[in-house]
C-alpha positions as CSV (number, residue, x, y, z in Angstrom):
1,M,21.4,-41.1,-10.9
2,Q,18.5,-38.7,-9.9
3,K,17.8,-40.6,-6.7
4,K,21.4,-40.6,-5.8
5,T,21.5,-36.8,-6.4
6,R,18.3,-36.4,-4.4
7,F,19.7,-38.5,-1.5
8,I,22.9,-36.3,-1.5
9,C,20.9,-33.1,-1.3
10,I,18.6,-34.3,1.4
11,F,21.5,-35.6,3.4
12,T,23.5,-32.4,3.1
13,V,20.5,-30.4,4.2
14,T,20.0,-32.7,7.2
15,L,23.6,-32.1,8.4
16,L,23.4,-28.4,7.9
17,L,20.2,-28.4,9.8
18,F,21.4,-30.3,12.7
19,G,24.5,-28.2,12.7
20,S,22.4,-25.0,12.8
21,L,20.4,-26.6,15.7
22,G,23.6,-27.3,17.5
23,L,25.0,-23.8,17.0
24,T,21.9,-22.2,18.3
25,G,21.9,-24.3,21.4
26,I,18.8,-26.3,20.5
27,D,18.4,-30.0,21.3
28,P,17.2,-31.4,18.0
29,T,15.6,-34.4,19.8
30,N,13.2,-32.1,21.6
31,L,11.7,-30.0,18.8
32,S,7.9,-28.9,19.1
33,L,6.3,-29.2,15.6
34,H,4.2,-26.1,16.4
35,A,5.3,-22.4,16.7
36,T,2.3,-21.8,18.9
37,T,1.4,-24.2,21.5
38,V,-2.1,-23.4,22.7
39,K,-3.2,-24.3,26.2
40,A,-6.5,-25.6,26.9
41,A,-9.2,-23.2,27.8
42,A,-12.9,-22.9,28.1
43,P,-14.8,-21.5,25.1
44,G,-14.5,-17.7,25.2
45,A,-11.7,-17.6,27.7
46,E,-8.4,-15.9,26.8
47,V,-6.1,-18.5,25.2
48,K,-2.3,-18.2,26.1
49,A,0.4,-19.2,23.7
50,E,4.0,-20.0,23.9
51,T,6.0,-18.4,21.3
52,S,9.1,-20.3,20.9
53,N,9.8,-21.8,17.4
54,P,13.4,-23.4,17.4
55,L,12.9,-25.0,14.1
56,L,12.1,-22.0,12.2
57,S,15.2,-20.2,13.7
58,A,17.3,-23.0,12.5
59,L,15.7,-23.1,9.1
60,S,16.5,-19.3,8.9
61,D,20.1,-20.0,9.9
62,L,20.4,-22.8,7.4
63,A,19.1,-20.5,4.6
64,A,22.0,-18.2,5.2
65,R,24.4,-21.0,5.1
66,I,23.4,-22.6,1.9
67,K,22.1,-19.5,-0.2
68,T,25.1,-20.0,-2.5
69,F,23.8,-23.4,-3.6
70,P,20.9,-22.6,-5.8
71,G,19.5,-26.2,-5.8
72,L,19.5,-26.5,-2.1
73,S,18.3,-23.0,-1.5
74,K,15.3,-23.7,-3.6
75,L,14.5,-26.9,-1.7
76,L,14.6,-25.2,1.5
77,D,12.7,-22.2,0.5
78,N,9.8,-24.5,-0.6
79,A,10.1,-26.4,2.7
80,K,10.0,-23.3,4.7
81,A,7.1,-21.8,2.8
82,K,5.0,-24.9,3.2
83,W,6.0,-25.0,6.9
84,R,4.9,-21.3,7.4
85,L,1.4,-22.1,5.9
86,A,0.9,-24.4,8.6
87,D,2.7,-22.4,11.2
88,S,1.2,-19.7,13.2
89,S,2.3,-16.4,14.5
90,S,3.1,-16.0,18.2
91,L,-0.6,-14.7,18.9
92,P,-3.2,-16.9,20.2
93,R,-5.7,-18.5,17.9
94,V,-9.4,-18.7,18.1
95,Q,-10.4,-22.1,19.4
96,S,-13.9,-22.6,18.1
97,M,-16.9,-20.7,16.5
98,Q,-18.3,-20.0,20.0
99,H,-14.8,-18.5,21.0
100,L,-15.0,-16.4,18.0
101,K,-18.6,-15.1,18.7
102,T,-17.4,-14.3,22.3
103,L,-14.6,-12.2,20.9
104,L,-16.8,-10.4,18.4
105,H,-19.6,-9.8,20.9
106,S,-17.3,-8.1,23.4
107,T,-16.2,-5.8,20.8
108,Q,-19.4,-5.0,19.1
109,N,-21.2,-4.2,22.3
110,N,-18.6,-1.4,22.8
111,V,-18.6,0.1,19.5
112,Q,-21.3,2.4,18.1
113,F,-21.8,1.7,14.5
114,E,-24.8,1.3,12.0
115,K,-26.0,-2.2,11.2
116,L,-24.8,-2.9,7.8
117,M,-26.7,-5.1,5.4
118,P,-26.1,-8.8,5.5
119,E,-24.0,-10.7,3.0
120,T,-25.9,-13.7,1.7
121,R,-23.9,-16.8,0.4
122,V,-24.9,-20.1,-0.8
123,F,-22.7,-23.0,0.3
124,S,-22.5,-26.6,-1.0
125,A,-22.8,-29.7,1.1
126,T,-19.2,-29.7,1.7
127,G,-19.1,-26.2,3.1
128,D,-17.6,-24.7,-0.1
129,A,-19.2,-21.5,-1.3
130,V,-20.7,-21.9,-4.6
131,N,-18.8,-19.6,-7.1
132,N,-21.0,-18.4,-10.0
133,A,-20.6,-14.5,-10.2
134,A,-20.5,-11.8,-12.7
135,P,-18.0,-8.9,-12.3
136,M,-19.8,-5.7,-10.9
137,P,-18.6,-2.3,-9.9
138,E,-16.6,-2.1,-6.9
139,P,-18.7,-1.0,-3.8
140,A,-17.6,1.9,-1.7
141,P,-14.8,1.1,0.6
142,S,-14.9,1.4,4.3
143,M,-13.6,4.3,6.2
144,S,-10.7,2.3,7.1
145,T,-9.5,1.5,3.6
146,M,-10.7,4.7,1.6
147,K,-7.8,7.0,0.5
148,E,-8.1,10.6,1.5
149,A,-9.7,12.9,-1.1
150,P,-7.8,15.4,-2.9
151,A,-8.5,19.0,-2.3
152,M,-11.1,20.5,-4.8
153,A,-11.6,17.2,-6.4
154,P,-13.9,14.3,-6.0
155,P,-12.6,11.6,-3.7
156,P,-10.9,8.6,-5.4
157,S,-12.9,5.3,-5.8
158,A,-10.6,2.9,-3.9
159,P,-4.5,7.4,-0.5
160,A,16.8,-2.1,7.0
161,D,18.9,-4.9,7.5
162,G,18.6,-8.6,8.2
163,P,18.3,-11.1,5.5
164,M,18.0,-8.5,2.8
165,A,20.3,-5.4,2.6
166,E,18.6,-2.1,3.8
167,V,17.3,0.1,1.0
168,A,17.0,3.8,1.3
169,E,14.1,6.0,0.4
170,T,13.9,7.0,-3.1
171,D,15.7,10.2,-4.0
172,M,15.7,11.9,-7.6
173,G,19.5,11.8,-7.6
174,S,19.8,8.2,-6.9
175,G,17.2,7.0,-9.3
176,R,14.7,4.3,-8.3
177,G,15.6,0.8,-7.6
178,G,19.2,1.4,-8.8
179,S,18.1,0.8,-12.5
180,S,20.2,2.5,-15.3
181,D,17.5,1.9,-17.8
182,D,16.2,5.2,-19.5
183,F,12.5,4.7,-18.8
184,S,10.2,5.9,-16.1
185,Q,9.1,3.9,-13.1
186,T,6.4,4.3,-10.5
187,N,7.3,7.0,-7.9
188,V,7.5,4.8,-4.9
189,Q,8.5,5.5,-1.2
190,V,11.3,2.8,-0.8
191,A,13.8,1.9,-3.7
192,G,13.3,-1.8,-4.6
193,V,9.8,-2.1,-3.0
194,D,7.4,-1.5,-5.8
195,E,3.9,0.0,-5.6
196,G,0.9,-0.9,-7.9
197,D,-0.4,1.8,-10.1
198,V,-2.7,2.0,-13.2
199,A,0.0,2.1,-15.8
200,K,3.7,0.9,-16.1
201,T,6.4,0.3,-18.7
202,D,9.3,-2.0,-19.1
203,G,10.9,0.4,-21.8
204,E,9.4,-1.3,-24.7
205,Y,5.7,-2.0,-23.8
206,I,3.2,0.3,-21.9
207,Y,0.7,-1.7,-19.7
208,S,-2.4,0.2,-18.5
209,L,-5.8,-0.5,-17.0
210,S,-9.1,1.0,-18.0
211,G,-12.7,-0.1,-17.3
212,G,-11.6,-3.5,-16.1
213,R,-9.5,-4.3,-19.1
214,L,-5.6,-4.7,-19.4
215,Y,-4.1,-3.0,-22.3
216,I,-0.7,-3.8,-23.7
217,H,0.9,-1.4,-26.3
218,K,4.2,-1.7,-28.0
219,V,5.7,1.8,-28.4
220,N,8.6,3.1,-30.2
221,K,8.8,7.0,-30.1
222,G,5.6,7.9,-32.0
223,D,4.6,4.5,-33.2
224,I,2.0,3.1,-30.8
225,V,0.5,-0.3,-31.6
226,V,-2.0,-2.2,-29.4
227,Q,-0.9,-5.8,-28.8
228,S,-3.8,-7.0,-26.7
229,V,-6.9,-6.2,-24.8
230,T,-7.7,-8.6,-21.9
231,D,-10.9,-8.4,-20.0
232,T,-9.9,-9.2,-16.5
233,K,-13.5,-9.5,-15.3
234,I,-12.8,-7.7,-12.0
235,S,-12.8,-3.9,-11.0
236,A,-9.1,-3.6,-11.6
237,N,-7.2,-0.5,-10.1
238,E,-3.5,-1.8,-9.7
239,L,-0.9,-3.6,-11.8
240,Y,2.6,-4.8,-11.3
241,L,5.5,-6.0,-13.6
242,S,7.7,-8.8,-12.5
243,G,9.8,-10.3,-15.2
244,N,7.6,-12.0,-17.7
245,K,4.7,-11.8,-15.0
246,L,2.1,-9.2,-14.8
247,V,-0.2,-8.8,-11.7
248,V,-3.7,-7.3,-11.8
249,A,-5.2,-6.2,-8.4
250,G,-8.7,-5.3,-7.8
251,T,-12.1,-6.2,-6.6
252,R,-14.7,-8.8,-7.8
253,Y,-18.2,-8.7,-6.6
254,D,-19.7,-12.2,-6.1
255,D,-23.6,-11.9,-6.2
256,T,-24.3,-15.5,-5.6
257,G,-27.3,-16.1,-3.5
258,I,-28.6,-12.6,-3.7
259,Q,-32.3,-12.8,-2.9
260,T,-35.1,-10.4,-4.1
261,P,-35.9,-7.4,-2.1
262,V,-37.7,-8.1,1.2
263,P,-40.9,-6.0,1.5
264,L,-40.8,-3.3,4.1
265,N,-43.4,-4.8,6.4
266,E,-41.5,-8.2,6.4
267,R,-38.3,-6.4,6.8
268,I,-39.5,-4.5,9.9
269,A,-41.0,-7.7,11.4
270,A,-38.1,-9.9,10.7
271,D,-35.5,-7.1,11.3
272,V,-33.5,-7.7,8.2
273,A,-32.0,-5.6,5.6
274,Y,-33.9,-4.5,2.4
275,Y,-31.1,-5.5,0.0
276,P,-29.1,-8.5,1.0
277,L,-25.7,-8.2,-0.4
278,G,-23.3,-10.5,-2.2
279,V,-19.7,-11.0,-1.4
280,S,-16.8,-8.4,-2.2
281,L,-13.6,-10.3,-3.0
282,A,-10.1,-8.7,-3.2
283,S,-8.6,-10.4,-6.3
284,Y,-5.0,-10.9,-7.5
285,L,-4.6,-12.1,-11.1
286,V,-1.2,-13.2,-12.3
287,Y,-0.7,-13.3,-16.0
288,D,2.3,-14.7,-18.1
289,I,2.9,-12.0,-20.7
290,T,5.8,-13.7,-22.6
291,D,3.5,-13.4,-25.5
292,K,2.2,-9.9,-25.3
293,R,-0.5,-10.6,-28.0
294,S,-2.0,-13.3,-25.7
295,P,-1.4,-12.9,-21.9
296,M,-2.1,-16.2,-20.2
297,L,-3.8,-16.2,-16.8
298,Q,-1.5,-18.2,-14.5
299,Q,-3.2,-17.9,-11.1
300,T,-6.1,-16.4,-9.4
301,F,-6.4,-15.5,-5.7
302,E,-9.5,-14.0,-4.2
303,L,-10.2,-13.3,-0.7
304,E,-13.2,-11.6,0.9
305,G,-12.8,-8.0,1.8
306,Y,-11.0,-5.1,0.3
307,T,-7.4,-4.8,-0.7
308,A,-5.8,-2.1,1.9
309,A,-2.3,-2.3,0.7
310,T,-0.1,-4.2,-1.9
311,R,3.6,-4.1,-2.5
312,V,6.0,-6.3,-4.8
313,I,9.6,-7.2,-3.9
314,G,11.4,-9.2,-6.5
315,S,8.9,-12.1,-7.5
316,T,6.5,-11.9,-4.4
317,L,3.4,-10.0,-4.0
318,Y,2.7,-8.8,-0.6
319,F,-0.9,-7.8,0.3
320,V,-3.2,-6.6,3.2
321,I,-6.8,-7.1,3.2
322,N,-9.5,-5.8,5.4
323,K,-12.7,-7.5,5.8
324,Y,-15.5,-6.0,8.1
325,I,-17.5,-8.5,10.3
326,N,-21.1,-8.0,9.9
327,Y,-21.7,-9.7,13.5
328,Y,-25.3,-9.0,14.0
329,Y,-26.8,-10.4,10.7
330,A,-24.2,-13.2,9.9
331,D,-24.7,-16.8,10.5
332,D,-21.7,-19.1,11.4
333,M,-20.6,-19.5,7.9
334,E,-20.8,-15.9,7.2
335,L,-18.6,-14.9,10.2
336,V,-15.4,-16.2,8.6
337,P,-14.1,-14.9,5.4
338,T,-14.2,-17.1,2.1
339,F,-11.2,-17.4,-0.2
340,R,-10.3,-19.1,-3.5
341,D,-6.8,-20.0,-4.6
342,S,-6.7,-21.5,-8.2
343,A,-3.5,-23.3,-7.2
344,A,-5.6,-25.4,-4.8
345,G,-8.9,-25.6,-6.8
346,D,-11.5,-23.4,-8.2
347,A,-14.0,-23.3,-5.4
348,L,-14.6,-20.6,-2.7
349,K,-13.8,-22.0,0.7
350,A,-14.7,-20.7,4.1
351,L,-11.6,-20.2,6.2
352,P,-11.1,-22.6,9.1
353,V,-11.9,-20.8,12.3
354,D,-8.7,-22.1,14.0
355,R,-6.7,-20.2,11.4
356,I,-7.8,-16.8,12.9
357,A,-5.4,-15.1,15.4
358,Y,-6.3,-12.3,17.7
359,F,-4.6,-9.7,19.9
360,P,-5.3,-10.4,23.5
361,G,-6.9,-7.3,25.3
362,S,-7.8,-5.6,21.9
363,E,-11.0,-4.0,21.6
364,E,-10.9,-3.8,18.0
365,N,-12.2,-7.1,16.9
366,S,-14.8,-5.9,14.5
367,S,-12.9,-6.7,11.4
368,Y,-10.4,-9.2,9.8
369,M,-7.0,-8.1,8.6
370,I,-5.5,-10.7,6.2
371,V,-1.7,-10.3,5.5
372,G,-0.1,-12.6,2.9
373,A,2.5,-13.2,0.3
374,M,2.0,-14.6,-3.3
375,N,4.8,-16.3,-5.4
376,L,4.6,-14.9,-9.0
377,S,7.3,-16.9,-10.5
378,E,5.3,-20.1,-10.0
379,E,1.8,-21.2,-9.1
380,D,2.2,-22.0,-5.5
381,E,-0.5,-21.9,-2.9
382,V,-0.7,-18.4,-1.3
383,S,0.6,-18.0,2.1
384,F,-1.6,-15.7,4.4
385,Q,-2.5,-15.1,8.1
386,T,-5.7,-13.8,9.3
387,Y,-6.1,-11.5,12.4
388,L,-9.0,-10.1,14.3
389,N,-8.1,-6.3,13.5
390,D,-7.7,-4.1,10.5
391,G,-5.1,-1.7,9.2
392,A,-5.3,1.9,7.9
393,S,-1.6,2.9,7.0
394,F,1.1,0.8,5.8
395,Y,5.0,1.1,5.6
396,M,7.2,-1.5,4.0
397,N,10.8,-2.0,3.2
398,M,12.8,-5.0,2.3
399,N,12.7,-6.6,5.6
400,S,9.7,-5.2,7.6
401,L,6.0,-4.3,7.2
402,Y,4.4,-2.0,9.6
403,I,0.7,-1.6,9.9
404,A,-0.8,1.4,11.8
405,R,-4.5,1.6,13.0
406,H,-5.8,4.6,14.7
407,N,-8.1,3.9,17.7
408,W,-10.7,6.7,17.8
409,R,-12.0,6.0,21.3
410,N,-8.6,6.5,23.0
411,E,-6.8,8.7,20.2
412,N,-3.9,6.3,20.1
413,T,-2.5,4.4,17.0
414,S,-1.8,0.8,17.3
415,I,1.4,-0.3,15.3
416,Y,2.1,-3.9,14.3
417,R,5.3,-5.2,12.9
418,F,5.6,-8.1,10.5
419,E,8.9,-9.6,9.2
420,V,9.1,-9.8,5.5
421,T,10.8,-12.9,3.8
422,P,10.5,-14.1,0.1
423,W,8.1,-16.7,1.2
424,S,5.9,-15.1,4.0
425,V,4.8,-12.1,6.1
426,D,5.0,-12.9,9.8
427,F,3.9,-11.0,12.8
428,T,6.7,-10.2,15.3
429,S,5.7,-7.3,17.6
430,E,3.0,-4.6,18.5
431,G,3.1,-1.2,20.2
432,S,1.2,2.0,20.3
433,V,1.7,5.6,19.9
434,T,-0.4,8.8,20.8
435,G,-2.2,10.6,17.8
436,S,-3.0,9.6,14.3
437,V,-1.0,8.9,11.2
438,L,-1.5,10.8,8.0
439,N,-0.2,8.3,5.5
440,Q,2.6,5.9,4.7
441,Y,5.2,8.6,4.3
442,S,4.7,9.4,8.1
443,M,6.6,6.1,8.8
444,D,10.0,4.8,8.2
445,E,12.6,2.3,9.4
446,H,16.2,3.2,9.6
447,N,19.1,1.2,11.3
448,K,16.6,-1.1,13.0
449,F,14.6,1.7,14.4
450,F,11.2,2.6,13.5
451,R,10.0,6.2,13.4
452,I,6.4,7.5,13.0
453,A,5.0,11.0,13.0
454,T,1.6,11.6,14.5
455,T,-0.9,14.4,15.3
456,S,-2.8,14.7,18.5
457,R,-4.7,17.3,20.6
458,E,-1.4,18.1,22.3
459,G,0.5,18.7,19.0
460,N,2.6,17.0,16.5
461,R,5.6,14.8,17.1
462,I,7.9,11.9,15.9
463,T,8.3,8.9,18.0
464,I,11.1,6.2,17.7
465,F,10.8,2.6,18.5
466,D,12.9,-0.4,18.2
467,R,12.1,-3.6,16.3
468,D,10.1,-4.9,19.4
469,L,8.1,-1.8,19.2
470,N,9.4,-0.5,22.5
471,Q,9.4,3.3,22.5
472,V,13.0,4.7,22.9
473,G,12.6,8.3,22.1
474,K,10.4,11.1,20.9
475,T,10.4,14.8,20.0
476,P,8.6,17.4,22.0
477,E,5.0,18.3,20.8
478,L,5.1,20.8,18.0
479,A,2.6,23.2,16.7
480,K,-0.4,22.5,18.9
481,G,-3.6,23.0,17.1
482,E,-2.0,22.2,13.6
483,S,-1.9,19.0,11.9
484,I,0.8,17.3,9.7
485,Q,0.4,17.8,6.1
486,S,3.7,16.0,4.9
487,V,6.7,14.1,6.2
488,R,9.9,13.0,4.6
489,F,12.5,10.8,6.4
490,M,16.0,11.2,4.7
491,G,18.4,9.0,6.6
492,D,19.1,10.6,10.1
493,V,17.1,13.6,9.4
494,A,13.4,14.0,9.2
495,Y,11.4,16.8,7.6
496,M,7.9,17.5,8.7
497,V,5.2,20.1,7.5
498,T,2.3,21.1,9.7
499,Y,-0.3,23.7,8.9
500,L,-3.0,25.8,10.2
501,Q,-2.5,29.3,8.7
502,T,1.2,29.1,7.9
503,D,3.4,26.2,6.6
504,P,6.1,25.5,9.3
505,L,8.7,23.1,7.9
506,Y,10.6,21.4,10.7
507,S,13.9,19.5,10.4
508,V,14.6,17.0,13.1
509,D,17.9,15.1,13.8
510,L,17.3,11.5,14.5
511,S,20.8,10.3,14.5
512,D,20.5,9.5,18.2
513,P,17.1,7.6,18.3
514,Y,17.1,7.9,22.2
515,A,17.3,11.7,22.0
516,P,15.9,13.3,18.8
517,V,16.6,17.1,18.4
518,I,14.5,19.8,16.6
519,L,17.0,21.5,14.3
520,D,15.1,24.3,12.6
521,E,11.7,25.8,11.8
522,L,10.7,27.6,8.6
523,K,7.5,29.4,8.3
524,I,6.2,30.3,4.7
525,P,2.7,30.8,3.3
526,G,0.7,27.8,2.3
527,F,1.9,24.1,2.8
528,S,3.4,21.1,1.1
529,T,1.3,17.9,0.7
530,Y,4.2,15.9,-0.7
531,L,8.2,16.2,-0.1
532,H,10.5,14.7,-2.6
533,P,14.4,14.8,-2.1
534,V,16.7,15.7,-4.9
535,D,20.4,14.8,-4.6
536,G,20.2,15.0,-0.8
537,D,20.5,18.7,-0.5
538,W,17.3,19.8,-1.9
539,L,13.7,19.0,-1.0
540,V,10.8,19.8,-3.5
541,G,7.5,20.4,-2.0
542,F,4.2,20.0,-3.9
543,G,1.2,21.7,-2.2
544,R,-1.0,24.6,-2.1
545,H,-0.4,28.4,-1.7
546,T,-2.5,30.4,0.8
547,T,-2.9,33.9,2.1
548,E,-4.0,34.9,5.5
549,I,-7.3,36.8,6.0
550,F,-7.5,39.5,8.7
551,Y,-10.3,41.7,10.0
552,R,-9.9,44.7,12.4
553,D,-11.4,45.0,15.8
554,D,-13.0,48.0,17.3
555,S,-9.4,49.4,18.2
556,G,-8.3,48.8,14.7
557,K,-6.1,45.9,15.5
558,E,-5.7,43.3,12.8
559,I,-7.1,39.8,14.0
560,P,-6.3,36.6,11.9
561,A,-9.7,35.2,10.5
562,G,-8.4,32.4,8.4
563,T,-6.7,31.8,5.0
564,R,-7.7,31.9,1.4
565,D,-6.6,29.2,-0.9
566,M,-4.7,30.5,-3.9
567,G,-4.0,27.4,-6.0
568,Q,-1.2,24.8,-6.3
569,K,2.4,25.6,-5.9
570,V,5.8,24.0,-6.0
571,S,8.6,24.9,-3.5
572,L,12.2,24.3,-3.6
573,F,13.7,24.0,0.0
574,D,17.6,24.1,0.5
575,V,18.3,21.4,3.1
576,S,22.1,21.2,2.6
577,N,22.3,22.5,6.1
578,P,19.2,21.1,8.2
579,K,20.1,23.7,10.9
580,K,19.3,26.6,8.5
581,L,16.4,25.8,6.2
582,R,15.5,28.2,3.5
583,E,13.1,28.4,0.6
584,A,15.2,28.8,-2.4
585,D,12.5,29.1,-5.0
586,V,8.9,28.9,-5.3
587,M,6.5,28.4,-8.5
588,L,2.8,29.3,-8.2
589,L,0.6,27.3,-10.6
590,G,-2.6,29.4,-10.5
591,Q,-5.8,29.4,-8.5
592,N,-8.6,27.0,-9.0
593,T,-6.2,24.2,-10.2
594,W,-5.8,20.6,-9.1
595,S,-3.4,17.8,-9.7
596,E,-3.8,14.2,-8.3
597,A,0.1,14.2,-8.1
598,F,0.0,16.5,-5.2
599,T,-1.9,13.9,-3.0
600,N,-0.9,10.8,-4.8
601,P,2.7,10.6,-5.3
602,K,2.4,7.7,-7.7
603,A,0.7,10.1,-10.1
604,L,4.0,12.1,-10.2
605,M,6.5,11.4,-12.9
606,V,10.0,11.6,-11.7
607,D,12.9,11.8,-14.2
608,P,16.2,11.6,-12.2
609,A,18.7,12.0,-15.1
610,R,16.9,15.3,-16.3
611,K,16.1,16.2,-12.6
612,Q,12.7,16.8,-13.7
613,F,9.0,16.1,-12.4
614,G,5.9,15.8,-14.6
615,F,2.3,15.7,-13.7
616,F,-1.2,16.5,-15.1
617,M,-3.0,19.6,-13.9
618,D,-6.8,20.5,-14.2
619,G,-8.0,24.0,-14.4
620,Y,-11.4,24.6,-13.0
621,D,-11.9,28.0,-14.6
622,N,-11.4,26.9,-18.3
623,F,-11.8,23.1,-17.8
624,T,-8.5,22.7,-19.6
625,T,-6.0,19.8,-18.7
626,V,-2.2,20.5,-19.2
627,I,1.0,18.5,-18.7
628,K,3.5,20.3,-16.5
629,L,7.1,19.6,-16.6
630,I,9.2,21.3,-13.9
631,G,13.0,21.0,-13.6
632,V,15.4,21.5,-10.8
633,G,18.8,23.1,-11.2
634,N,21.2,25.6,-9.8
635,G,19.0,26.4,-6.7
636,K,15.9,27.2,-9.1
637,L,12.7,25.7,-10.3
638,K,12.4,25.7,-14.1
639,D,9.1,25.8,-15.9
640,A,10.3,23.3,-18.6
641,A,7.1,22.9,-20.5
642,T,3.3,23.3,-20.3
643,I,1.6,21.0,-22.9
644,S,-2.2,21.2,-23.5
645,C,-4.3,18.2,-23.5
646,G,-7.5,19.9,-24.4
647,R,-10.8,20.8,-22.8
648,G,-13.1,18.5,-20.9
649,I,-10.6,16.1,-20.0
650,Y,-10.4,14.9,-16.2
651,S,-7.0,13.8,-15.5
652,Y,-7.7,11.4,-12.3
653,E,-5.7,8.3,-12.9
654,A,-4.0,9.5,-16.0
655,R,-0.2,9.0,-16.0
656,L,2.9,10.5,-17.7
657,I,5.6,7.8,-18.7
658,Y,8.8,8.5,-20.5
659,I,10.9,6.2,-22.5
660,G,14.3,7.8,-23.8
661,D,13.4,11.1,-25.4
662,T,9.7,10.4,-25.8
663,L,7.0,11.3,-23.3
664,Y,3.6,9.5,-23.2
665,A,0.4,10.6,-21.8
666,V,-1.7,7.7,-20.8
667,F,-5.4,8.2,-20.3
668,G,-6.6,4.5,-19.6
669,N,-6.1,2.9,-23.0
670,Y,-5.7,6.2,-25.1
671,L,-1.9,7.2,-25.6
672,V,-0.4,10.4,-26.8
673,A,3.4,10.7,-27.6
674,Y,5.5,13.9,-27.3
675,D,9.0,14.5,-28.2
676,L,10.8,15.7,-25.0
677,N,13.2,18.0,-26.9
678,T,10.6,20.0,-28.7
679,F,7.4,18.9,-26.7
680,K,5.5,18.4,-30.0
681,E,3.0,15.6,-30.5
682,I,4.5,12.9,-32.6
683,G,2.0,10.0,-32.3
684,K,-1.2,8.8,-30.7
685,A,-3.5,5.7,-30.4
686,G,-7.1,5.7,-29.6
687,E,-10.0,8.1,-29.6
688,L,-10.2,10.4,-26.7
689,T,-13.6,11.3,-25.5
690,S,-14.7,13.9,-22.9
691,R,-14.3,11.3,-20.2
692,G,-11.0,10.2,-21.1
693,Y,-12.0,6.9,-22.5
694,E,-12.0,5.4,-26.1
695,K,-12.6,2.7,-28.4
696,Y,-10.1,0.3,-29.8
697,V,-9.6,-2.1,-32.7
698,V,-6.9,-4.5,-32.0
699,E,-4.6,-4.6,-35.2
């Protein structure tokens, strides 16, 4: 019976596939089995590639036809996933190790950089890297992966349409992800596209990271009971929830093959580094948390480099990894990144050189950029593609991933678009724009058009591209000499803040992508570093308040001499009429104050039902940390509550979570519960120290 059913399924898929081929005008008898047909070339010469891939197009059409049949859809998804593992993008591939060296040498000779210390690895006779490492603290990230440091604070350690429906950016009035559950979610840029954070909740449990450990607490108002403490054995900095699966993302340091320090005289003579390094691996751990008291490790995927960005849509983790290529000190085996996928074995393996793609004509071949997708529902082999390049800023919605990379030599930003599916991330097109990008909120896709805000020597502007990344429109250059501080795209209108001495807030009409129009400009003191929409008619700006400083010349005329920082502020902008912007209200939070939430939106708690924001704030005058709750209503900002957390507590990576009428302050694995009606403390677990870390006994 099973064989008969299987035969019927295969026969049906075959008929539908050939039907799809016929409708798309493709001759089924003349299919190429490779998406990229590489023409022969001498080593080091540019390799040309044909980009047609009729079979994958037919599979995509077939997927749309049978998506209502779960069994057939699952069968096709698996087939397509495996096809894409072997399939290449439309870019040419590296032909050989000599070809790779030629590409690297042409780039490294044109780039001024310091010689970094070598990475030493030990390989087995089969070419697999020996895996025998203990976890160590995460090394400092490269400039391309480091987040911007918040003002007055130490830098952090590590800042639609198509097959899926288009999802708008998050708005306080609409909630996040369309969920009606009464508990907080991570404040993300695009609804339905989750972003990793150090703490999350499902409404019954709170999951948090601290010191490389995963903590799970069962919470019920003031009752907080730790369920489990799991040593991840990596430097963990992000987690995700997806049904009964939990993902921990971070870095593991593999010190296999580290040698003793080389004496100075020998180092100079041999021109080698004093401290040979091990290998830093971007690590993704998938746990089955069906039993909260005993999370089970389901799959581990590690790839050499540093995580630049991650996102989760449904049951798929998408990731971008950057890996610097130490060309001058590396041998052949060290020129290619290593990876380990527990679904295919436990050994670290060197990536085959012919799986590396490159961008013809690019001068940025000093790093690898690895883009991939990981199925969280089952232990499938991870699909990823490797490119000679790297990425610095990332925007992702349900259908597209855009990666931006600033080229300092020509002051342009390269842009790469990837198509997002439930099984892979595939390169589709590339383009460029003048200037540099601030962060992910400077990018957006709407109605198949990509919009990006950039700063250059000539000023600031928004440029619009089609999905092939052909430029179709742009605004005039604005505020020359100033730089972008924040951007928020809200459908057909964009709001952009620039700053030098005052805070111009611009509104831009993007309804006609071929002819964007500047609608209004509002100048106020200070600037906003993050903008959050409320009900479509209001925009809340989180930033800093400043005052101008003047001096008088010999004639007595006042001359601007700069600005003085007066501390944090929250502004409420009325954007109901984008042609007449106004600041409806402002709340000054005091001088010498700092909050991570003002530079990292994921640290901002957003409560759509109460129209309320929550964040931690540190005071540098009295070394006191407080919780601030600020509401929005009737065109005003409301100081809902100020809750003292005590002295000597640094709130970096602390998070606020609400569940029903209870507010939880999460300091790693120390939790405090407050009643949201009275703001009184009603429970806590753990022992807070001056560093915000604690000791636990599992009950």
